[in-house]
PLY file of the C-alpha trace (Angstrom):
ply
format ascii 1.0
element vertex 102
property float x
property float y
property float z
element edge 101
property int vertex1
property int vertex2
end_header
1.14 -9.58 -2.07
-2.61 -10.15 -2.58
-4.97 -7.21 -2.75
-6.90 -8.51 0.02
-4.24 -8.24 2.58
-3.17 -4.86 1.30
-6.66 -3.31 1.43
-6.98 -4.05 5.13
-4.04 -2.06 5.91
-4.84 0.47 3.27
-8.31 1.24 4.86
-6.75 1.98 8.15
-4.76 4.74 7.08
-6.86 6.43 4.35
-7.34 10.03 4.99
-4.55 10.32 7.48
-1.62 12.51 7.53
1.54 10.99 6.16
3.39 11.01 9.37
0.31 9.66 11.38
0.15 6.83 8.50
3.71 6.03 8.69
3.69 5.65 12.44
0.60 3.45 12.29
2.26 1.07 9.50
5.28 0.83 11.62
3.45 -0.39 14.59
1.20 -2.82 12.73
1.86 -6.61 12.97
0.54 -7.27 9.53
3.20 -7.91 7.02
1.45 -5.78 4.52
2.37 -2.57 6.57
5.99 -2.44 5.43
5.38 -2.15 1.45
2.71 0.38 2.15
4.93 2.25 4.24
7.69 2.36 1.67
5.17 3.40 -1.16
4.11 6.30 0.99
7.55 7.40 1.85
8.32 7.34 -1.87
5.16 9.43 -2.66
5.85 12.00 -0.01
9.74 12.45 -1.43
8.22 12.71 -4.91
6.10 15.42 -3.99
8.59 17.41 -1.90
11.09 16.85 -5.12
8.32 18.36 -7.52
7.17 21.25 -5.16
9.86 22.24 -2.74
7.23 24.49 -0.97
5.02 21.52 -0.08
3.45 21.76 3.53
2.29 18.90 5.72
0.80 16.19 3.14
-2.34 13.95 3.65
-3.25 10.71 1.95
-6.22 11.82 -0.39
-6.52 8.59 -2.32
-5.34 5.11 -1.88
-6.47 2.51 -4.35
-5.52 -1.18 -4.30
-6.36 -3.03 -7.30
-5.74 -6.56 -8.33
-2.51 -7.22 -10.65
-1.66 -10.24 -12.50
-1.26 -13.67 -10.87
1.36 -16.19 -11.24
-0.11 -19.68 -11.61
1.86 -22.22 -9.64
1.51 -25.95 -8.75
1.94 -27.90 -5.86
2.85 -31.63 -6.07
0.57 -33.96 -4.17
0.20 -37.58 -3.84
-0.01 -40.38 -6.86
1.75 -37.97 -9.31
-0.99 -35.28 -9.14
-0.68 -31.47 -8.89
-2.93 -28.83 -7.24
-3.03 -25.18 -8.72
-2.58 -22.18 -6.80
-2.10 -18.45 -7.80
0.34 -15.94 -6.52
-1.55 -12.76 -6.63
-0.11 -9.31 -6.94
-1.46 -5.99 -6.58
-1.43 -2.33 -8.03
-1.39 0.25 -5.64
-2.00 3.95 -6.55
-1.64 6.83 -3.64
-2.44 10.45 -4.28
-1.23 13.10 -1.80
-2.39 16.49 -1.13
-1.32 19.32 0.89
-3.22 19.92 4.21
-5.40 22.62 4.40
-5.45 24.87 7.48
-8.76 25.66 8.93
-9.26 29.19 9.88
0 1
1 2
2 3
3 4
4 5
5 6
6 7
7 8
8 9
9 10
10 11
11 12
12 13
13 14
14 15
15 16
16 17
17 18
18 19
19 20
20 21
21 22
22 23
23 24
24 25
25 26
26 27
27 28
28 29
29 30
30 31
31 32
32 33
33 34
34 35
35 36
36 37
37 38
38 39
39 40
40 41
41 42
42 43
43 44
44 45
45 46
46 47
47 48
48 49
49 50
50 51
51 52
52 53
53 54
54 55
55 56
56 57
57 58
58 59
59 60
60 61
61 62
62 63
63 64
64 65
65 66
66 67
67 68
68 69
69 70
70 71
71 72
72 73
73 74
74 75
75 76
76 77
77 78
78 79
79 80
80 81
81 82
82 83
83 84
84 85
85 86
86 87
87 88
88 89
89 90
90 91
91 92
92 93
93 94
94 95
95 96
96 97
97 98
98 99
99 100
100 101
């Protein structure tokens, strides 16, 4: 999926708690919500495996960078072809433990 489409959803869930972000992504109508939800679930599961005593998690950093682009061709009239790119993304998520205010 292109970075532009993913960034729209990433901007809406940045600095949220993991459960809030997952609820927002599941309710979103954009197609980019599902891959981001899978990524955040995986990051939360990895955090719990590495540290069994982890509390509620918050999305600290969510970066969407452009990845490689596959070059493809679309046939048009008179034997010509138009080029287009199928873009890909690199997404980096960093979770932190929610700090309780006193």
